[in-house]
MARKOL-895224 format. One record per residue (C-alpha): residue number from 0; x, y, z. Coordinates in Angstrom, 3 decimals. Layout:
# residues N
[NUM [X Y Z]];
...
# end
This chain:
# residues 237
[0 [-12.728 -12.874 61.442]];
[1 [-12.380 -13.622 57.746]];
[2 [-15.302 -14.798 55.630]];
[3 [-15.476 -16.041 52.045]];
[4 [-18.740 -15.437 50.193]];
[5 [-19.262 -17.323 46.926]];
[6 [-22.324 -15.755 45.290]];
[7 [-23.026 -14.993 41.630]];
[8 [-25.731 -12.387 42.316]];
[9 [-23.383 -9.417 42.438]];
[10 [-25.834 -6.942 43.975]];
[11 [-26.689 -9.363 46.782]];
[12 [-23.037 -10.210 47.328]];
[13 [-22.083 -6.550 47.621]];
[14 [-24.956 -5.789 49.997]];
[15 [-24.010 -8.697 52.257]];
[16 [-20.304 -7.811 52.032]];
[17 [-20.947 -4.236 53.195]];
[18 [-23.221 -5.405 55.973]];
[19 [-20.737 -7.973 57.257]];
[20 [-17.939 -5.422 57.052]];
[21 [-19.961 -3.135 59.314]];
[22 [-20.284 -6.076 61.736]];
[23 [-16.498 -6.367 61.932]];
[24 [-15.887 -9.152 59.409]];
[25 [-13.287 -9.184 56.653]];
[26 [-15.088 -10.489 53.572]];
[27 [-13.680 -11.891 50.329]];
[28 [-16.141 -12.391 47.480]];
[29 [-16.055 -14.788 44.524]];
[30 [-18.744 -14.844 41.834]];
[31 [-18.346 -18.362 40.435]];
[32 [-17.612 -21.819 41.787]];
[33 [-14.112 -22.211 40.393]];
[34 [-12.936 -18.860 41.788]];
[35 [-14.541 -19.650 45.121]];
[36 [-12.870 -23.046 45.300]];
[37 [-9.447 -21.575 44.536]];
[38 [-9.904 -18.857 47.167]];
[39 [-10.933 -21.399 49.804]];
[40 [-7.955 -23.619 48.999]];
[41 [-5.463 -20.771 49.124]];
[42 [-6.672 -18.871 52.217]];
[43 [-7.757 -19.794 55.750]];
[44 [-11.338 -18.681 56.448]];
[45 [-13.345 -18.707 59.650]];
[46 [-16.483 -19.489 57.635]];
[47 [-17.594 -19.843 54.016]];
[48 [-20.947 -18.669 52.622]];
[49 [-21.592 -20.807 49.563]];
[50 [-24.411 -20.371 47.065]];
[51 [-25.778 -23.542 45.492]];
[52 [-26.451 -22.437 41.911]];
[53 [-23.152 -21.026 40.654]];
[54 [-21.622 -20.658 37.180]];
[55 [-18.627 -22.792 36.152]];
[56 [-18.953 -25.111 39.175]];
[57 [-22.035 -25.560 41.375]];
[58 [-21.999 -25.273 45.132]];
[59 [-22.400 -29.015 45.691]];
[60 [-19.244 -29.737 43.695]];
[61 [-17.319 -26.916 45.389]];
[62 [-18.260 -28.280 48.811]];
[63 [-17.414 -31.850 47.846]];
[64 [-14.014 -30.786 46.527]];
[65 [-13.256 -28.734 49.645]];
[66 [-13.977 -31.645 51.958]];
[67 [-11.963 -34.029 49.787]];
[68 [-9.066 -31.561 49.972]];
[69 [-9.520 -31.520 53.774]];
[70 [-10.643 -27.906 54.024]];
[71 [-12.791 -28.011 57.166]];
[72 [-13.872 -24.357 57.469]];
[73 [-17.576 -24.232 58.443]];
[74 [-19.782 -23.875 55.356]];
[75 [-23.171 -22.141 55.336]];
[76 [-25.105 -22.914 52.157]];
[77 [-27.119 -20.040 50.653]];
[78 [-29.736 -20.912 48.058]];
[79 [-33.168 -20.094 46.716]];
[80 [-33.894 -23.823 46.645]];
[81 [-35.659 -25.022 49.779]];
[82 [-36.537 -28.661 49.128]];
[83 [-35.648 -31.095 51.901]];
[84 [-33.569 -33.177 49.487]];
[85 [-31.392 -30.172 48.655]];
[86 [-30.690 -29.710 52.352]];
[87 [-29.990 -33.412 52.827]];
[88 [-27.566 -33.466 49.909]];
[89 [-25.726 -30.433 51.268]];
[90 [-25.383 -31.897 54.756]];
[91 [-24.268 -35.256 53.365]];
[92 [-21.458 -33.506 51.493]];
[93 [-20.272 -31.716 54.623]];
[94 [-22.242 -28.475 54.925]];
[95 [-22.616 -27.137 58.467]];
[96 [-25.724 -24.991 58.036]];
[97 [-28.283 -24.039 55.387]];
[98 [-30.127 -20.744 54.771]];
[99 [-32.700 -20.156 52.038]];
[100 [-33.182 -16.920 50.102]];
[101 [-34.561 -14.426 50.805]];
[102 [-33.049 -14.351 54.275]];
[103 [-32.834 -11.886 57.121]];
[104 [-29.418 -10.261 57.398]];
[105 [-29.656 -10.438 61.193]];
[106 [-30.328 -14.183 60.982]];
[107 [-27.376 -14.582 58.611]];
[108 [-25.038 -12.814 61.034]];
[109 [-26.332 -14.902 63.943]];
[110 [-25.761 -18.121 61.971]];
[111 [-22.233 -17.055 60.997]];
[112 [-21.309 -16.175 64.569]];
[113 [-22.702 -19.507 65.794]];
[114 [-20.618 -21.405 63.223]];
[115 [-17.470 -19.522 64.161]];
[116 [-18.063 -20.108 67.882]];
[117 [-18.342 -23.844 67.242]];
[118 [-15.285 -23.743 65.026]];
[119 [-14.389 -26.303 62.400]];
[120 [-15.749 -29.616 63.737]];
[121 [-13.505 -32.624 64.059]];
[122 [-13.576 -34.519 60.787]];
[123 [-12.656 -38.108 60.040]];
[124 [-8.921 -38.578 59.638]];
[125 [-7.292 -40.816 57.084]];
[126 [-6.588 -44.264 58.498]];
[127 [-3.225 -45.765 57.612]];
[128 [-1.835 -49.277 58.060]];
[129 [1.476 -49.599 56.251]];
[130 [0.887 -48.603 52.629]];
[131 [-2.872 -49.120 52.958]];
[132 [-4.943 -45.951 53.486]];
[133 [-8.666 -45.393 53.979]];
[134 [-10.181 -41.901 53.771]];
[135 [-13.620 -41.751 55.470]];
[136 [-14.356 -38.354 53.894]];
[137 [-14.648 -39.655 50.346]];
[138 [-14.713 -43.379 51.226]];
[139 [-11.624 -44.040 49.154]];
[140 [-9.094 -46.827 49.697]];
[141 [-5.545 -46.954 48.331]];
[142 [-2.554 -49.234 48.479]];
[143 [0.260 -46.779 47.904]];
[144 [-0.894 -44.738 44.909]];
[145 [-3.235 -47.458 43.600]];
[146 [-6.965 -46.853 44.118]];
[147 [-8.853 -49.951 45.309]];
[148 [-12.564 -50.273 44.534]];
[149 [-14.601 -51.933 47.307]];
[150 [-18.258 -52.749 47.808]];
[151 [-20.027 -51.153 50.779]];
[152 [-19.664 -54.336 52.871]];
[153 [-16.006 -54.793 51.949]];
[154 [-15.375 -51.166 52.877]];
[155 [-17.075 -51.604 56.256]];
[156 [-15.059 -54.737 56.972]];
[157 [-11.776 -53.081 56.042]];
[158 [-12.557 -50.000 58.111]];
[159 [-13.216 -52.163 61.180]];
[160 [-10.060 -54.232 60.652]];
[161 [-7.975 -51.066 60.220]];
[162 [-9.327 -49.683 63.485]];
[163 [-8.232 -52.915 65.176]];
[164 [-5.033 -53.452 63.175]];
[165 [-2.401 -55.450 65.002]];
[166 [-5.117 -57.184 67.047]];
[167 [-6.854 -60.495 66.461]];
[168 [-10.580 -59.990 65.915]];
[169 [-13.062 -62.871 66.023]];
[170 [-15.866 -63.647 63.601]];
[171 [-18.370 -62.739 66.310]];
[172 [-16.820 -59.299 66.780]];
[173 [-16.839 -58.702 63.039]];
[174 [-20.467 -59.784 62.682]];
[175 [-21.526 -57.513 65.543]];
[176 [-19.642 -54.491 64.247]];
[177 [-19.783 -54.819 60.467]];
[178 [-23.065 -56.642 59.957]];
[179 [-25.539 -56.352 62.818]];
[180 [-25.779 -57.676 66.381]];
[181 [-29.022 -59.395 65.363]];
[182 [-27.546 -61.008 62.234]];
[183 [-28.907 -64.550 62.003]];
[184 [-27.013 -65.876 58.996]];
[185 [-24.087 -68.290 59.056]];
[186 [-20.814 -66.885 60.351]];
[187 [-18.968 -68.190 57.292]];
[188 [-20.118 -65.004 55.547]];
[189 [-17.142 -63.412 57.307]];
[190 [-14.770 -65.893 55.679]];
[191 [-16.273 -65.095 52.293]];
[192 [-15.792 -61.341 52.673]];
[193 [-12.313 -61.677 54.128]];
[194 [-11.470 -63.670 51.008]];
[195 [-12.956 -60.943 48.793]];
[196 [-10.926 -58.333 50.658]];
[197 [-7.660 -60.255 50.321]];
[198 [-8.127 -60.440 46.563]];
[199 [-8.273 -56.650 46.445]];
[200 [-5.893 -55.334 49.126]];
[201 [-3.243 -58.093 49.129]];
[202 [-3.171 -60.388 46.090]];
[203 [-2.541 -57.730 43.390]];
[204 [0.408 -56.435 45.426]];
[205 [1.895 -59.832 46.338]];
[206 [1.242 -59.134 50.026]];
[207 [-0.197 -61.145 52.931]];
[208 [-1.276 -58.484 55.436]];
[209 [-4.721 -59.943 56.224]];
[210 [-4.037 -63.192 58.037]];
[211 [-6.266 -65.934 59.434]];
[212 [-5.351 -66.956 62.982]];
[213 [-6.682 -70.498 63.261]];
[214 [-9.384 -70.894 65.891]];
[215 [-9.238 -67.213 66.885]];
[216 [-10.075 -64.881 64.014]];
[217 [-8.305 -62.465 61.704]];
[218 [-5.350 -60.119 61.970]];
[219 [-4.591 -57.118 59.765]];
[220 [-0.956 -56.064 59.949]];
[221 [1.113 -53.425 58.201]];
[222 [3.287 -54.264 55.247]];
[223 [6.821 -52.806 55.327]];
[224 [6.781 -49.292 53.894]];
[225 [9.844 -48.129 51.935]];
[226 [10.766 -45.858 54.830]];
[227 [10.617 -48.682 57.377]];
[228 [12.532 -51.244 55.333]];
[229 [16.023 -51.896 56.643]];
[230 [18.746 -50.131 54.697]];
[231 [21.005 -52.279 52.571]];
[232 [24.425 -52.291 54.143]];
[233 [27.374 -51.573 51.925]];
[234 [30.095 -54.196 51.632]];
[235 [32.573 -53.814 54.463]];
[236 [30.054 -52.651 57.159]];
# end
């Protein structure tokens, strides 16, 4: 089992490395955030021990970058900071566990083994409809290579429509799944946000993928990708 430890306290890192080696782990050590990030991107690890306060790049940014790059190895945060907000921030960015310093080596080993037994959890996968992509990890939306900026409500609406792409969804379904089952406002709010969405995902690209089906609801369909477009036949075929 291969572990990456990113820790700038060299004495602590060496002590933990020796201890984990005696427990049967193979341990790579990096002493700053940039080196740790590069190691994690270049090598498969069963778990990553990541300090929060690191030189060159802090642990939060390392973790955020790893998850954006779709590195799903379990991450155990190690830090002297023990405020609840620090823990919340780490978990929001994709940490799997959190251990404050000073810590018991036996507890550390138990936490590592538990993470490895669980394995890398299933993470959100990028949703794709034609040239439109939505990445739930970093909440980014693109049409081809163009980044599209959406409000939180527009994002929620698009995510729901992408899950149901190729199907007609009613205003009631959208209100129940994107707003709230107890929403008491007028249902024309859906029309308003569909219009907002069209202006961002269709109009700038001269596309019409988000259609209104009169009396029934809305339909999101894929635009032709370059790969799916029919080949131009040469003269004489």
